[in-house]
Every structure is written in structure tokens, then in C-alpha cells.
N, C-alpha and C positions, 0 to 999 in steps of 0.2 A: 504494500500500499504506500502510496506517495502521497506528498502534501497536496498535489493539485490533481489528483485522482476522484472521480465521481464518488467512490466509496469513502473516500476520507472527507470530502465536503458534505456530502449529503446525508451520510449514515453515521460515521464515527464520531466526527466533530460534534453534530448536534446533540447526540446521545450523552456523550462526555460533558459538555457544556451543562444540559439540561441537569445531569445527575450532581456535577460538582455544585453549581449554584442552589440546586434543591437543598443539599445537605448544609450548605453554609447557612441559606434560609431557616434550618431547622436548628442551628445553633450547633452543629455535629462539625467543627472546623478540622479536628484530629482525624475524624474518619474521612472527609471530604480530601483532605492533603494525601492520606493514604490511596484513597480512590485515584486521584490524579496521577500519583506514583505508579500505581500497579496499570492504570490506562496508557501511560508512557511506556512502560516496559511492554504492554502488549502490543502496541505501534510499533516501536522498534525490534521486536523480534517478528513481527507478522511479514516483514521482508524477508530476513533470512535469520534462523533462529541460532545459526552458527555464532552470530554477535550477541546472542542474549548474554554469556558470561562476562563479556567485554564491559556491556552497559552496567551490569550489576556490580562488577568492581569497582567501576567508575563512580556510581553511585555511592557505594559504600565508603570510598575512599574520600570523596568529598564532603559527606556528612560526618565523619571523623575529623579532618581536618577543618571544617567548619566549627565543631564542638571546641576544639583545642584553640582555634584562634577566639573563640567568643569567651573563653574564661578571662576573668578580672586578671589584671596584672597587680601583684602586690608590690606595694612600695615600701621603703624602709631602710633600703640597702645603699641609696644615693647619697649624695651630697645635698646639703640646703643651700638655697641662692641667696647669695649675700646682696643686700642693697648698698 
């Protein structure tokens, strides 16, 4: 399935949009994010299932790296600024 195919534009995209925004409307944000991730995995693996491990490894790596970068930095080891 390609982005410009009729199957994507008229079937996949409207269904995913509807379900995603419906879940957000019902205040199920965690479920809607999980659904969007699963729909993305389905879309990328539809073309060629061989690339599924690549996208999964990429998603897990980016998630872990994002969590590491989002941790607050502990202060206390540096010098104080002098006026």
C-alpha cells in the first residue's frame, strides 16, 4: 500500500482517522496513541513484511532514547556564577 493508492486514501486513512479521533474524544489518549502506533506498523508491514523488524527496532530505539533525553538534569556539580 502506498500513500497515493486508492486503498490508502479511501479505506485505510479514513478508518484510522475516525478511530483515532473517536478514542481521543472519549478521553482514551493512551489507547489512541497505541492504536496509531499499531496502525503505522500495519501500514509499513503491508508493503513488505521483511521490513517489520526494522521499523520495530527503530521505534523501540527512538522511544528509549526519547525517555533518556527527557530525564531532568541533576544540578549541583557545577560552579556558581559570580556577579
